[in-house]
SESERO-153030 format. One record per residue (C-alpha): residue number from 1; residue in one letter; x, y, z. Coordinates in Angstrom, 3 decimals. Each point is the difference from the previous one (the first is absolute). Example, Ala and Ser with C-alpha at 12.3 -4.5 7.8 and 13.67 -1.06 7.14 Angstrom:
2
num 1; residuo a; px 12.300; py -4.500; pz 7.800
num 2; residuo s; px 1.370; py 3.440; pz -0.660
//
This chain:
417
num 1; residuo x; px -101.271; py 27.324; pz -129.171
num 2; residuo x; px -0.878; py 1.354; pz -3.441
num 3; residuo x; px -3.476; py 1.388; pz -0.547
num 4; residuo x; px -2.030; py -2.432; pz -2.111
num 5; residuo x; px -1.107; py 2.884; pz -2.243
num 6; residuo x; px 3.615; py 0.935; pz -0.804
num 7; residuo x; px 1.393; py -1.981; pz -2.940
num 8; residuo x; px 3.225; py -1.916; pz 0.656
num 9; residuo x; px 3.190; py 1.816; pz -1.058
num 10; residuo x; px 0.927; py -0.433; pz -3.664
num 11; residuo x; px 3.370; py -1.724; pz -0.053
num 12; residuo x; px 0.565; py -0.105; pz -3.771
num 13; residuo x; px 0.542; py -3.731; pz 0.458
num 14; residuo x; px 0.677; py -0.827; pz -3.640
num 15; residuo x; px 2.566; py 2.777; pz -0.389
num 16; residuo x; px 1.710; py -0.805; pz 3.323
num 17; residuo x; px 0.191; py -3.661; pz -0.925
num 18; residuo x; px 1.507; py 0.820; pz -3.421
num 19; residuo x; px 2.549; py 2.447; pz 1.464
num 20; residuo x; px 1.082; py -2.456; pz 2.707
num 21; residuo x; px 0.537; py -2.773; pz -2.517
num 22; residuo x; px 1.892; py 2.319; pz -2.340
num 23; residuo x; px 2.289; py 1.319; pz 2.745
num 24; residuo x; px 0.547; py -3.494; pz 1.543
num 25; residuo x; px 1.063; py 1.577; pz 3.327
num 26; residuo x; px 2.110; py -1.762; pz 2.605
num 27; residuo x; px -1.152; py 2.428; pz 2.715
num 28; residuo x; px -3.230; py 1.961; pz 0.387
num 29; residuo x; px -1.076; py 2.677; pz 2.492
num 30; residuo x; px -3.673; py 0.920; pz 0.408
num 31; residuo x; px -1.055; py 3.078; pz 1.950
num 32; residuo x; px -3.674; py -0.867; pz 0.259
num 33; residuo x; px -3.015; py 1.768; pz 1.335
num 34; residuo x; px -2.041; py -1.999; pz 2.550
num 35; residuo x; px -2.318; py -2.393; pz -1.813
num 36; residuo x; px 1.490; py 0.779; pz -3.443
num 37; residuo x; px 2.989; py -2.306; pz -0.159
num 38; residuo x; px 1.007; py -1.494; pz -3.355
num 39; residuo x; px 2.639; py -2.266; pz 1.552
num 40; residuo x; px -1.773; py -3.231; pz -0.918
num 41; residuo x; px -0.151; py 1.027; pz -3.673
num 42; residuo x; px 3.659; py 1.075; pz 0.032
num 43; residuo x; px 1.072; py -3.266; pz 1.648
num 44; residuo x; px -1.954; py -2.077; pz -2.508
num 45; residuo x; px 1.281; py 1.959; pz -3.015
num 46; residuo x; px 3.667; py 0.107; pz 1.057
num 47; residuo x; px 0.301; py -3.757; pz 0.232
num 48; residuo x; px 3.143; py -1.865; pz 1.013
num 49; residuo x; px 2.586; py 2.747; pz -0.682
num 50; residuo x; px -1.426; py 2.016; pz 2.906
num 51; residuo x; px 2.186; py -0.221; pz 3.098
num 52; residuo x; px -1.628; py 2.570; pz 2.315
num 53; residuo x; px -3.282; py 1.865; pz 0.306
num 54; residuo x; px 0.096; py 2.812; pz 2.560
num 55; residuo x; px -3.419; py 1.287; pz 1.158
num 56; residuo x; px 0.235; py 3.473; pz 1.547
num 57; residuo x; px -2.923; py 1.431; pz 1.942
num 58; residuo x; px -1.794; py -0.130; pz 3.331
num 59; residuo x; px -2.405; py -2.714; pz -1.175
num 60; residuo x; px 2.530; py -2.111; pz -1.902
num 61; residuo x; px 0.393; py -2.653; pz 2.707
num 62; residuo x; px -3.314; py -1.714; pz -0.705
num 63; residuo x; px 0.597; py -0.140; pz -3.762
num 64; residuo x; px 3.522; py -1.340; pz 0.497
num 65; residuo x; px -1.277; py -2.754; pz 2.308
num 66; residuo x; px -2.454; py -1.164; pz -2.655
num 67; residuo x; px 2.634; py -0.006; pz -2.769
num 68; residuo x; px 2.609; py -1.907; pz 2.026
num 69; residuo x; px -2.164; py -3.107; pz -0.256
num 70; residuo x; px 0.974; py -0.260; pz -3.696
num 71; residuo x; px 3.129; py 2.178; pz -0.317
num 72; residuo x; px 1.756; py -0.818; pz 3.254
num 73; residuo x; px 2.739; py 2.329; pz 1.221
num 74; residuo x; px 0.118; py 1.935; pz -3.259
num 75; residuo x; px -2.772; py 2.219; pz 1.388
num 76; residuo x; px 0.865; py 2.422; pz 2.803
num 77; residuo x; px -2.041; py 2.731; pz 1.683
num 78; residuo x; px 1.185; py 3.426; pz 1.124
num 79; residuo x; px -2.787; py 1.487; pz 2.136
num 80; residuo x; px 1.567; py 3.359; pz 0.871
num 81; residuo x; px -0.409; py 3.358; pz -1.724
num 82; residuo x; px 0.585; py -0.350; pz -3.726
num 83; residuo x; px 2.848; py 2.546; pz -0.308
num 84; residuo x; px 1.783; py -1.439; pz 3.051
num 85; residuo x; px -0.279; py -3.547; pz -1.342
num 86; residuo x; px 1.232; py 0.950; pz -3.498
num 87; residuo x; px 3.079; py 1.614; pz 1.541
num 88; residuo x; px 0.920; py -3.313; pz 1.683
num 89; residuo x; px -0.042; py -2.095; pz -3.193
num 90; residuo x; px 3.312; py -1.693; pz -0.844
num 91; residuo x; px -0.089; py 0.889; pz -3.708
num 92; residuo x; px -2.265; py 1.425; pz -2.626
num 93; residuo x; px -2.509; py -2.589; pz -1.288
num 94; residuo x; px -0.677; py -0.805; pz -3.652
num 95; residuo x; px -3.706; py 0.924; pz 0.143
num 96; residuo x; px -1.904; py 2.416; pz 2.277
num 97; residuo x; px -3.787; py 0.372; pz 0.269
num 98; residuo x; px -1.155; py 3.115; pz 1.883
num 99; residuo x; px -3.611; py 0.117; pz 1.058
num 100; residuo x; px 0.518; py 1.667; pz 3.403
num 101; residuo x; px 0.464; py 3.692; pz 0.851
num 102; residuo x; px -1.711; py 1.314; pz -3.155
num 103; residuo x; px 1.166; py 3.584; pz 0.474
num 104; residuo x; px 2.910; py 2.147; pz -1.128
num 105; residuo x; px 2.038; py -0.334; pz 3.199
num 106; residuo x; px -0.258; py -3.779; pz 0.285
num 107; residuo x; px 0.724; py -0.720; pz -3.660
num 108; residuo x; px 2.850; py 2.492; pz -0.357
num 109; residuo x; px 1.941; py -1.144; pz 3.085
num 110; residuo x; px -0.604; py -3.694; pz -0.686
num 111; residuo x; px 1.503; py 0.456; pz -3.477
num 112; residuo x; px 3.008; py 1.854; pz 1.455
num 113; residuo x; px 0.643; py -2.880; pz 2.438
num 114; residuo x; px -0.200; py -2.520; pz -2.851
num 115; residuo x; px 2.463; py 2.090; pz -2.045
num 116; residuo x; px 2.413; py 0.057; pz 2.954
num 117; residuo x; px -0.249; py -3.798; pz 0.339
num 118; residuo x; px 0.614; py -0.468; pz -3.746
num 119; residuo x; px 3.097; py 2.188; pz 0.008
num 120; residuo x; px 1.551; py -0.260; pz -3.432
num 121; residuo x; px -1.934; py -3.156; pz -0.840
num 122; residuo x; px -3.135; py 0.212; pz -2.161
num 123; residuo x; px -3.019; py 1.465; pz 1.758
num 124; residuo x; px -2.662; py -2.662; pz 0.760
num 125; residuo x; px -3.047; py -0.272; pz -2.240
num 126; residuo x; px -2.491; py 1.992; pz 2.113
num 127; residuo x; px -3.777; py -0.132; pz -0.399
num 128; residuo x; px -2.040; py 2.769; pz 1.671
num 129; residuo x; px -3.790; py -0.232; pz 0.259
num 130; residuo x; px -2.616; py 2.779; pz -0.047
num 131; residuo x; px 1.988; py 2.534; pz -1.991
num 132; residuo x; px -2.889; py 1.479; pz -2.000
num 133; residuo x; px -1.506; py 3.373; pz 0.695
num 134; residuo x; px -2.636; py -0.732; pz 2.662
num 135; residuo x; px -0.689; py -2.752; pz 2.512
num 136; residuo x; px -3.588; py -0.354; pz 1.240
num 137; residuo x; px 1.270; py -0.717; pz 3.504
num 138; residuo x; px 2.479; py 2.960; pz -0.009
num 139; residuo x; px -0.937; py 2.547; pz -2.675
num 140; residuo x; px 2.894; py 2.272; pz 0.992
num 141; residuo x; px 2.639; py -2.485; pz -1.195
num 142; residuo x; px 0.006; py 1.311; pz -3.552
num 143; residuo x; px 0.434; py 3.654; pz 0.866
num 144; residuo x; px 3.045; py 2.123; pz 0.765
num 145; residuo x; px 2.934; py -1.465; pz 1.863
num 146; residuo x; px -2.101; py -2.962; pz 1.197
num 147; residuo x; px -0.173; py -1.476; pz -3.489
num 148; residuo x; px 1.809; py -3.321; pz -0.471
num 149; residuo x; px 0.912; py 0.905; pz -3.579
num 150; residuo x; px 1.695; py 3.115; pz 1.373
num 151; residuo x; px 1.988; py -2.116; pz 2.475
num 152; residuo x; px 1.109; py -2.352; pz -2.795
num 153; residuo x; px 1.031; py 2.859; pz -2.283
num 154; residuo x; px 1.951; py 1.778; pz 2.761
num 155; residuo x; px 1.778; py -3.204; pz 0.989
num 156; residuo x; px 0.994; py -0.685; pz -3.629
num 157; residuo x; px 1.352; py 3.537; pz -0.248
num 158; residuo x; px 2.141; py -0.363; pz 3.150
num 159; residuo x; px 1.283; py -3.572; pz -0.193
num 160; residuo x; px 3.193; py -1.039; pz -1.788
num 161; residuo x; px -1.695; py -3.134; pz -1.350
num 162; residuo x; px -1.240; py 0.241; pz -3.571
num 163; residuo x; px -3.689; py -0.868; pz 0.402
num 164; residuo x; px -2.799; py -0.285; pz -2.526
num 165; residuo x; px -3.596; py 0.480; pz 1.143
num 166; residuo x; px -2.705; py -2.135; pz -1.556
num 167; residuo x; px -3.513; py 1.052; pz 0.946
num 168; residuo x; px -2.924; py -2.374; pz -0.444
num 169; residuo x; px -3.332; py 1.878; pz 0.113
num 170; residuo x; px -3.201; py -1.355; pz 1.507
num 171; residuo x; px -1.008; py -1.081; pz 3.492
num 172; residuo x; px 1.812; py 2.933; pz 1.641
num 173; residuo x; px 3.079; py -0.588; pz -2.088
num 174; residuo x; px 3.077; py -2.149; pz 0.338
num 175; residuo x; px 3.523; py 1.467; pz -0.303
num 176; residuo x; px 3.067; py -2.112; pz -0.780
num 177; residuo x; px 3.518; py 1.329; pz 0.602
num 178; residuo x; px 2.431; py -1.863; pz -2.269
num 179; residuo x; px 3.795; py 0.197; pz 0.032
num 180; residuo x; px 1.044; py -0.623; pz -3.651
num 181; residuo x; px 2.917; py -2.091; pz 1.231
num 182; residuo x; px -2.489; py -2.640; pz 1.194
num 183; residuo x; px -1.639; py -0.161; pz -3.421
num 184; residuo x; px 3.266; py -0.768; pz -1.803
num 185; residuo x; px 0.006; py -3.670; pz -0.880
num 186; residuo x; px -3.575; py -0.547; pz 1.243
num 187; residuo x; px -2.083; py -0.321; pz -3.149
num 188; residuo x; px -3.186; py -0.904; pz 1.892
num 189; residuo x; px 0.159; py 3.139; pz 2.118
num 190; residuo x; px 0.929; py 2.160; pz -3.002
num 191; residuo x; px -2.926; py -1.367; pz -2.015
num 192; residuo x; px -2.445; py 0.517; pz 2.889
num 193; residuo x; px 1.071; py 3.596; pz 0.515
num 194; residuo x; px -0.458; py 0.747; pz -3.719
num 195; residuo x; px -3.515; py -1.439; pz 0.208
num 196; residuo x; px -0.790; py 2.248; pz 2.943
num 197; residuo x; px 0.974; py 3.135; pz -1.938
num 198; residuo x; px -3.304; py 1.717; pz -0.791
num 199; residuo x; px -0.499; py 2.395; pz -2.966
num 200; residuo x; px -1.001; py 3.540; pz 1.054
num 201; residuo x; px -3.484; py -0.245; pz -1.519
num 202; residuo x; px -0.731; py -3.273; pz 1.779
num 203; residuo x; px 1.491; py 1.381; pz 3.205
num 204; residuo x; px -2.327; py 3.025; pz -0.186
num 205; residuo x; px -2.993; py -2.287; pz -0.480
num 206; residuo x; px 1.081; py -2.193; pz 2.887
num 207; residuo x; px 0.489; py 3.077; pz 2.159
num 208; residuo x; px -3.558; py 1.112; pz -0.771
num 209; residuo x; px -1.324; py -3.455; pz 0.795
num 210; residuo x; px 1.991; py -0.084; pz 3.220
num 211; residuo x; px -1.274; py 3.428; pz 0.971
num 212; residuo x; px -3.578; py -1.095; pz -0.683
num 213; residuo x; px 0.567; py -3.135; pz 2.032
num 214; residuo x; px 1.523; py 1.984; pz 2.851
num 215; residuo x; px -2.883; py 2.489; pz -0.130
num 216; residuo x; px -2.465; py -2.865; pz 0.131
num 217; residuo x; px 1.885; py -1.526; pz 2.880
num 218; residuo x; px 0.093; py 3.356; pz 1.787
num 219; residuo x; px -3.735; py 0.334; pz -0.535
num 220; residuo x; px -0.431; py -3.533; pz 1.287
num 221; residuo x; px 2.143; py 0.879; pz 3.010
num 222; residuo x; px -2.186; py 3.075; pz 0.569
num 223; residuo x; px -3.080; py -2.195; pz -0.243
num 224; residuo x; px 1.574; py -2.400; pz 2.448
num 225; residuo x; px 0.753; py 2.892; pz 2.346
num 226; residuo x; px -3.561; py 1.240; pz -0.387
num 227; residuo x; px -1.247; py -3.515; pz 0.601
num 228; residuo x; px 2.215; py -0.193; pz 3.064
num 229; residuo x; px -1.455; py 3.270; pz 1.260
num 230; residuo x; px -3.495; py -1.278; pz -0.689
num 231; residuo x; px 0.874; py -3.230; pz 1.769
num 232; residuo x; px 1.379; py 1.989; pz 2.928
num 233; residuo x; px -3.136; py 2.151; pz 0.053
num 234; residuo x; px -2.128; py -3.120; pz -0.230
num 235; residuo x; px 1.971; py -1.590; pz 2.832
num 236; residuo x; px -0.437; py 3.192; pz 2.008
num 237; residuo x; px -3.734; py 0.010; pz -0.724
num 238; residuo x; px -0.193; py -3.662; pz 0.931
num 239; residuo x; px 1.860; py 0.814; pz 3.207
num 240; residuo x; px -2.388; py 2.854; pz 0.735
num 241; residuo x; px -2.951; py -2.227; pz -0.815
num 242; residuo x; px 1.379; py -2.690; pz 2.283
num 243; residuo x; px 0.481; py 2.600; pz 2.739
num 244; residuo x; px -3.536; py 1.285; pz -0.537
num 245; residuo x; px -1.249; py -3.578; pz 0.064
num 246; residuo x; px 1.841; py -0.587; pz 3.259
num 247; residuo x; px -1.418; py 3.264; pz 1.363
num 248; residuo x; px -3.461; py -1.109; pz -1.133
num 249; residuo x; px 0.489; py -3.351; pz 1.687
num 250; residuo x; px 1.090; py 1.786; pz 3.178
num 251; residuo x; px -3.069; py 2.235; pz -0.249
num 252; residuo x; px -2.218; py -3.037; pz -0.533
num 253; residuo x; px 1.543; py -1.688; pz 3.024
num 254; residuo x; px -0.482; py 3.156; pz 2.059
num 255; residuo x; px -3.612; py 0.269; pz -1.186
num 256; residuo x; px -0.581; py -3.666; pz 0.809
num 257; residuo x; px 1.490; py 0.508; pz 3.459
num 258; residuo x; px -2.099; py 3.157; pz 0.495
num 259; residuo x; px -3.121; py -1.885; pz -1.129
num 260; residuo x; px 0.815; py -2.835; pz 2.364
num 261; residuo x; px 0.508; py 2.479; pz 2.846
num 262; residuo x; px -3.293; py 1.699; pz -0.902
num 263; residuo x; px -1.766; py -3.365; pz 0.014
num 264; residuo x; px 1.514; py -0.840; pz 3.373
num 265; residuo x; px -1.028; py 3.418; pz 1.330
num 266; residuo x; px -3.520; py -0.435; pz -1.377
num 267; residuo x; px -0.205; py -3.450; pz 1.558
num 268; residuo x; px 1.262; py 1.417; pz 3.286
num 269; residuo x; px -2.610; py 2.791; pz -0.179
num 270; residuo x; px -2.712; py -2.585; pz -0.676
num 271; residuo x; px 1.237; py -2.085; pz 2.906
num 272; residuo x; px 0.109; py 3.090; pz 2.223
num 273; residuo x; px -3.542; py 0.947; pz -1.053
num 274; residuo x; px -1.149; py -3.564; pz 0.652
num 275; residuo x; px 1.764; py 0.092; pz 3.364
num 276; residuo x; px -1.601; py 3.380; pz 0.741
num 277; residuo x; px -3.418; py -1.386; pz -0.947
num 278; residuo x; px 0.702; py -3.015; pz 2.184
num 279; residuo x; px 1.058; py 2.303; pz 2.827
num 280; residuo x; px -3.157; py 2.061; pz -0.439
num 281; residuo x; px -2.099; py -3.170; pz -0.030
num 282; residuo x; px 1.852; py -1.218; pz 3.047
num 283; residuo x; px -0.487; py 3.366; pz 1.679
num 284; residuo x; px -3.715; py -0.178; pz -0.764
num 285; residuo x; px -0.089; py -3.511; pz 1.423
num 286; residuo x; px 1.914; py 1.165; pz 3.059
num 287; residuo x; px -2.373; py 2.923; pz 0.442
num 288; residuo x; px -2.965; py -2.388; pz -0.188
num 289; residuo x; px 1.763; py -2.338; pz 2.419
num 290; residuo x; px 0.695; py 2.976; pz 2.261
num 291; residuo x; px -3.658; py 0.984; pz -0.085
num 292; residuo x; px -0.899; py -3.614; pz 0.760
num 293; residuo x; px 2.524; py 0.046; pz 2.832
num 294; residuo x; px -1.521; py 3.199; pz 1.382
num 295; residuo x; px -3.432; py -1.595; pz -0.227
num 296; residuo x; px 1.339; py -3.122; pz 1.671
num 297; residuo x; px 1.664; py 2.099; pz 2.673
num 298; residuo x; px -3.304; py 1.756; pz 0.602
num 299; residuo x; px -1.722; py -3.369; pz 0.205
num 300; residuo x; px 2.710; py -1.276; pz 2.338
num 301; residuo x; px -0.349; py 3.139; pz 2.085
num 302; residuo x; px -3.744; py -0.599; pz 0.230
num 303; residuo x; px 0.653; py -3.655; pz 0.800
num 304; residuo x; px 2.503; py 1.053; pz 2.660
num 305; residuo x; px -2.577; py 2.325; pz 1.474
num 306; residuo x; px -2.531; py -2.818; pz -0.023
num 307; residuo x; px 2.589; py -2.306; pz 1.507
num 308; residuo x; px 0.716; py 2.558; pz 2.698
num 309; residuo x; px -3.738; py 0.189; pz 0.742
num 310; residuo x; px -0.175; py -3.803; pz 0.039
num 311; residuo x; px 2.999; py -0.102; pz 2.304
num 312; residuo x; px -1.776; py 2.469; pz 2.265
num 313; residuo x; px -3.055; py -2.232; pz 0.014
num 314; residuo x; px 2.204; py -3.030; pz 0.675
num 315; residuo x; px 1.596; py 1.835; pz 2.889
num 316; residuo x; px -3.429; py 0.867; pz 1.318
num 317; residuo x; px -1.149; py -3.632; pz -0.317
num 318; residuo x; px 3.219; py -1.083; pz 1.654
num 319; residuo x; px -0.728; py 2.272; pz 2.871
num 320; residuo x; px -3.542; py -1.411; pz 0.155
num 321; residuo x; px 1.338; py -3.541; pz 0.026
num 322; residuo x; px 2.534; py 0.985; pz 2.609
num 323; residuo x; px -2.832; py 1.404; pz 2.119
num 324; residuo x; px -2.015; py -3.207; pz -0.446
num 325; residuo x; px 3.029; py -2.098; pz 0.814
num 326; residuo x; px 0.637; py 2.095; pz 3.080
num 327; residuo x; px -3.627; py -0.358; pz 1.058
num 328; residuo x; px 0.127; py -3.773; pz -0.580
num 329; residuo x; px 3.192; py -0.247; pz 1.989
num 330; residuo x; px -1.540; py 2.028; pz 2.776
num 331; residuo x; px -3.125; py -2.166; pz -0.145
num 332; residuo x; px 2.133; py -3.107; pz 0.248
num 333; residuo x; px 1.716; py 1.336; pz 3.040
num 334; residuo x; px -3.258; py 1.006; pz 1.617
num 335; residuo x; px -1.514; py -3.362; pz -0.787
num 336; residuo x; px 2.559; py -1.521; pz 2.290
num 337; residuo x; px -0.901; py 2.348; pz 2.874
num 338; residuo x; px -2.948; py 0.371; pz 2.306
num 339; residuo x; px -0.934; py 3.525; pz -0.875
num 340; residuo x; px -0.666; py -1.064; pz -3.679
num 341; residuo x; px -3.647; py 0.796; pz 0.114
num 342; residuo x; px 0.614; py 3.470; pz 1.246
num 343; residuo x; px 2.460; py 0.560; pz -2.879
num 344; residuo x; px -2.539; py -1.263; pz -2.513
num 345; residuo x; px -2.564; py 2.310; pz 1.402
num 346; residuo x; px 2.499; py 2.803; pz -0.246
num 347; residuo x; px 0.752; py -0.971; pz -3.606
num 348; residuo x; px -3.682; py -0.070; pz -0.862
num 349; residuo x; px -0.350; py 3.394; pz 1.572
num 350; residuo x; px -2.521; py -1.055; pz 2.675
num 351; residuo x; px -0.229; py -1.918; pz 3.240
num 352; residuo x; px -0.137; py -3.830; pz -0.269
num 353; residuo x; px -3.122; py -0.133; pz 2.071
num 354; residuo x; px -1.853; py 2.153; pz -2.481
num 355; residuo x; px 0.934; py -2.216; pz -2.933
num 356; residuo x; px -2.455; py -2.654; pz 1.072
num 357; residuo x; px -2.832; py 2.314; pz 0.858
num 358; residuo x; px -2.556; py 0.865; pz -2.588
num 359; residuo x; px -0.098; py 3.600; pz -0.879
num 360; residuo x; px 3.542; py 0.570; pz 1.135
num 361; residuo x; px 2.342; py 2.388; pz -1.809
num 362; residuo x; px 1.766; py -1.270; pz -3.248
num 363; residuo x; px 3.656; py 0.474; pz -0.989
num 364; residuo x; px 0.784; py 3.340; pz -1.524
num 365; residuo x; px 1.551; py -1.256; pz -3.377
num 366; residuo x; px -0.746; py -2.854; pz -2.427
num 367; residuo x; px 3.407; py -1.436; pz 0.654
num 368; residuo x; px -0.688; py 0.050; pz 3.749
num 369; residuo x; px -3.357; py -1.629; pz -0.535
num 370; residuo x; px 1.570; py -2.732; pz -2.173
num 371; residuo x; px 2.656; py -0.544; pz 2.573
num 372; residuo x; px -2.677; py -0.113; pz 2.696
num 373; residuo x; px -1.695; py -2.810; pz -1.858
num 374; residuo x; px 3.226; py -1.911; pz 0.011
num 375; residuo x; px 0.858; py 0.762; pz 3.588
num 376; residuo x; px -1.311; py -3.203; pz 1.564
num 377; residuo x; px 2.202; py -2.101; pz -2.257
num 378; residuo x; px 3.064; py 2.161; pz 0.497
num 379; residuo x; px 0.259; py -1.472; pz 3.434
num 380; residuo x; px 1.123; py -3.291; pz -1.531
num 381; residuo x; px 3.773; py -0.231; pz -0.803
num 382; residuo x; px -0.561; py -2.232; pz -3.040
num 383; residuo x; px -2.328; py 2.560; pz -1.516
num 384; residuo x; px 2.520; py 2.742; pz 0.619
num 385; residuo x; px 2.708; py -2.029; pz -1.760
num 386; residuo x; px -2.281; py -0.534; pz -3.011
num 387; residuo x; px -0.722; py 3.714; pz -0.178
num 388; residuo x; px 3.716; py 0.786; pz 0.065
num 389; residuo x; px 0.669; py -2.323; pz -2.947
num 390; residuo x; px -2.870; py 1.531; pz -1.956
num 391; residuo x; px 1.311; py 3.441; pz 0.676
num 392; residuo x; px 3.478; py -1.081; pz -1.227
num 393; residuo x; px -1.599; py -1.358; pz -3.194
num 394; residuo x; px -1.704; py 3.315; pz -0.599
num 395; residuo x; px 3.363; py 1.709; pz 0.479
num 396; residuo x; px 1.627; py -2.290; pz -2.604
num 397; residuo x; px -2.776; py 0.432; pz -2.579
num 398; residuo x; px -0.203; py 3.688; pz -0.998
num 399; residuo x; px -2.855; py -0.622; pz -2.460
num 400; residuo x; px -2.110; py -1.511; pz 2.726
num 401; residuo x; px 1.080; py 2.769; pz 2.333
num 402; residuo x; px -0.886; py 2.841; pz -2.380
num 403; residuo x; px -3.269; py -1.610; pz -1.105
num 404; residuo x; px -1.635; py 0.539; pz 3.416
num 405; residuo x; px -0.508; py 2.902; pz 2.270
num 406; residuo x; px 1.029; py -0.029; pz 3.613
num 407; residuo x; px -3.552; py -0.838; pz 1.037
num 408; residuo x; px -0.193; py -2.935; pz -2.435
num 409; residuo x; px 3.286; py -1.349; pz 1.306
num 410; residuo x; px -1.311; py 0.157; pz 3.545
num 411; residuo x; px -3.217; py -1.711; pz -1.040
num 412; residuo x; px 1.832; py -2.817; pz -1.824
num 413; residuo x; px 2.224; py -0.381; pz 2.969
num 414; residuo x; px -3.130; py -0.302; pz 2.146
num 415; residuo x; px -1.268; py -2.786; pz -2.270
num 416; residuo x; px 3.254; py -1.861; pz 0.337
num 417; residuo x; px -0.151; py 0.311; pz 3.703
//
């Protein structure tokens, strides 16, 4: 694809059209540079007399396909190397346009192949582009053995064909090789060639103008190259900036991730501190509960001691009740026997005969005295049964049991009896 800043190749359209019409060729060969084909102009200018248009070049297939829509089979493409394809032509054409291989080697050998094809017949009218001193794309073309003008002059010196060289200045120059035998009888071609003959003074002026134009184009090419370098530098800077932006974005992401981690760590520290405070509060509560438990244990220990003392008292009262029950049982048994009175006297601690006498001795203990008061009734079985039930009630009611001393129990028992 051609750079948009590069102007399209100058094809000298008006001159090519005039030459083609003047020659009225039946066969044309174009050796075209890619993207610089003049085949459409040649086909249009040649008209009906044209029988074949051979396009030689690696990119000629596409152009030939487009032209076949209007010219049919008259257009053929040869997509090999230009020198190889020229060597396979059947005969020398009437008109040749060379725009490919703009160097000494390509031009010189292409002309030799055309001369071989022509044999003794007139050499084809050959148009060669870019034959001026300097090309902005290839400045070396106008110097030394690379110069196209040198190739044309050397070929004219070596070939057996009598050839005239017509040079048209301007736009890198256009050279026309003309065999005088083709001009004979062709007034249009003869008149056109006379018009193209340039006086020396005009040629010098045109050469100066062409050199100025080439210099300007070279300067423009240098500016384009500089612009390309600036564009490349700008692209490189943009690439670096994009890379720095990506690095900055990565850094921002890393900072955001680090900040998020720091926030999570801070939150975890706060939670740990709160948990530690809660643990300390809980420990304080547990310590208070432990102190309360110790106090409660002490209270329970005291209560256990009191309970043990109460149990001891209960055991003592039980023993007392057991003694009373045993005495009642013994009294019941004695009440059923004859020697009851003697047993009562023994229980009272004195002889029965003295119990009725005034001034006799009294029982030794309050309990014995209370029992002595109840002795007459103890002889009755019903009274003994009632006393047993009362004693059982006292045994079942600890409050009643603990509320009275042994003497009071005996006295209440005496009342019951």
